N, C-alpha and C positions, 0 to 999 in steps of 0.2 A: 414640346419635344425638342430634341437637339437641333439647333440651327434654325428654328422656326422664327425667332425674333430677329429683326434687323439689328446690326451690330451696335448702333447707338443706343437702342432701347436695352439690349442685353447689358451693355456697360453701365448704363444709367441705373438700372435696377440693382446691379451688383454694388455700385457705389452707395446706393441708398440702404442696402442691407448690411454692408460691411461694418459700420460703426455699431449697429444694434447687435450684430453677432459678437463683436469684440466685447461689448458691455455684458452680454449674456455669458460669455466664457469667463469673464472676471467674476460675475456673481455666482456662477456655478462652482468655480474653484473655491471661492470663499465659503460658500454654503457647505460643501462637502468637507472642507477642512475643519469647520466648526462642528458639523454633525455628520461624521462619517457613517453612522448607522443608517443614514437615509439612502445609501448607495443601492440597497436592494430594491426599494420602492422606485427609485429613479430608473433602475434597470427594467422594472415592470412597465413603467410608463414609456420607456424607449422601445421595448419590444412590442408593446401595444400599438404605438405609432407606426413602427416599421411594418408589422403584419397587415394592419388595416390599410395603410396607404399603398401597400404593394398589390392590393386587390384591384387590379385594373379591369373595370367592367365596361362593356359596350354601351354607348348612349343610344337612346331611342331615336335620336336625331342624327346618328352617324358618327359622332365623336366618341369619346370615352371619358369616364369619370371614376373616381375612387373616394372612399372615406379618407379622412386625414389622421384621425387618432390622436391629435394633439390636445384635445379637450381634457383628457384625463390628467396629463402632466401639468396642464395650465392651472387646474383647480387645486392640485396637490402642491406644486412648487412655485406657482406664479408664472407669468408669461415670459419673463426674461430668460429663465432657465431652460425654457423649451426651445429657444432660438438655436443654441448649439446642438441640442438633441435633434431638431428638425434638419439642421444642416448635415449632420452625420447620416441621418436616414435618407435624405435626398441624394447625398453623394454616393452612398452605397448602392442605391437603386439605379442611379445613372450609370455607375461602373459595372454593376453585376447583372442588372435586370433590363438594361436599355430602356428604363422608365424615366422620363424626363430627359435631362441632358446637362452637360457641363457648361455650355454657353448660356443656357437658360436657368442655371442654378440660382443666380441672384434673384431673378424674377420669381421663381418657384419658392425660394426661401421667404421672400417678402410676403407672398400671399399665404402660404401654408405655415411658415415658421414664425412670422411676426404678426400679421393681421389676425390670423386664425386664433392663436393663443391669447392675444390681448382682448379680442372680442369675447372669447370663451370665459376668460377670467372676469371681465367686466360684468357679463351676464350672471355669472355665478355669485359675485359679490352683491349684485342688485337683487337677486331672487333668493339669497340664502335664508332670509327670514321666513320665506314661504315653505321651507322644508328642504331637506337635502336632496330628495329624489327629483322634484321638479327643477331645482337649481342645477343639478348635475346634467339632467336631460337637456334642458334648454341651453346650457353652456356648450355642451358637445355638439348639439344640432346646429345652433346658430354660429358657432365657430367654424363648423364645416361649410355652411352656406356663405359665410363672409369670405372664406377663402376663394370660393368660385365667383363671387361678385367681383373681387379684386382681380382674379384671373381674366374675367370678361372685360374689365376696364383696361388691363394691360394689353389685351389683344386689340381692343377698340382703339387705343392710342397708337398702336403700331400699324393698324390697318383700318383707318377711318373709311367710312362708306363714301363713295364718290359723290352722292347727292345729299345724303343726310348727315354726313360728318361723323364725329366721334359718338354722338348720342345714338344715332341709328345703328352704328356698328356695335355699340355696347348692348343695345336691346337684342340685336341679332345673336351675338355670342352668348348673352345671358339665356336666350331661348334655347340655344343648343344644349346648354348644361342643365337647365331647370327641370325638365321632365324626369331626368335620371337622378339629379342631385337631391331633390327634395325627399324622395323616399330613402335615399342613402343617408341623408342627414338624420332622418328619424331612426333608422336602424343603428346608426352610430351612437345616437343619444341613448337608445335602449341598451346597447352593449356596454357603454360607459357606466350606466347605472348598475348593470350586473357586476362589473368589475369592482366598483366602489362598494357594492353590497357584499361581495366576497371579502374585500379588504376589511370591512367593518366586522365581518363575522370571524375571520381567522387571524386578523392582525390589528385588533382594535387598539391595543396599547400603543403600537407604533403610529397608527393613524392619529391618535389623540395628541401627538406632538405638534400636529399642524393646527395653527390657530383657528382656521375656519371649520375644522372638523371636531373641535372640542365640544363636549356635551351634545353631540349629534347622534341621531338614530336614523337608520334607514327604515322607512315604513313601506309596507306592501301597498 
């Protein structure tokens, strides 16, 4: 949340995220200039990420968690294009919903907008041969979980345990999120499969333009 990270950590994560964001903006502009017809699907992926990540749910351990929604865009457009999308989503949520914050924007972007999409895309590529449904489900679910693993690490680095250090703090913060985040990751995976299923059914020709979706079928 706003102001939670020490200044040095907030600045450090911002500096780590900035070059990836710039690269993502460049790739996004070039992609849309070459294939402007993909704006509609990009809008769907952006709306999906905004709505899901805005669902702030109480954690069983007293914190709060939310889905990320970045897996859909990652498997469609690749992870780099989701970095500016996640930046816009997180910025609007910080300004309009008091969800996250401006000082923590770099850290939140790194976990949700960089690590999450890259993990999701990597899992999707790895499992694509096993079928579209398991690949999409695993990509969305594991991208979600990876976001919170990194968030736990960010918090552990900022607030190491007095006796156990960073590792003990990481396990503590991971435990805070785990009970709520695991079922949320499963739900996000299922919702992402439903969206891809709908796209396959109603917009198959457009989806076929994406290399990883060519000659693919969604199976029940």
